[in-house]
N, C-alpha and C positions, 0 to 999 in steps of 0.2 A: 504494500500500500504506500502511495507517495506521502512524503512528509512536507508540510508547509510551515514555514517560519512566519510568525505574526509579530507585529509590533506590540509592545505592552499596552498601548492605548486601544488597539483593536481587541485584545483579550479582555480588557476592562469593559469595553462596550458589550462584548458577547456575554460576559459574566452578569451584566445588568439585565440581559434579556433571558437568561437561563432560568428555568423553573427548578424547583427543589432538587430532584435527582436526575435531571435531564443532562445527557451527555452533549459534548460539543458536536458530535456527529448528528445527533437528533436535531439539535438547534439549527445547524447549517442546512440540513435537509428540509426542515420546515421553512426556513427563510428562502431557499431556492424554490420550493413549491409555491410560496406566496408570490414571489417574483414572476414565476411562470404563469400563474393564474392571472396576475395583473396584465401581463403581456397578451395573454389570450383574450382578455376582455377588451383591451385596447384595439386589437386586430379586428374583433367582431363588432365593435361599437358602431362602425359605419355601415354595417351590413343590414341594419334594420330600417333604413330609410326607404 
């Protein structure tokens, strides 16, 4: 599995978003899913006209 080095500020921001026992992997996957859902809604927003 690839390793990614993050700045301390980025880790602090991730820590603020994490819930109790949530791993970084779970958090990053959730953030990616939110981003992808937003992208999908932006692409389909114009289709309803």
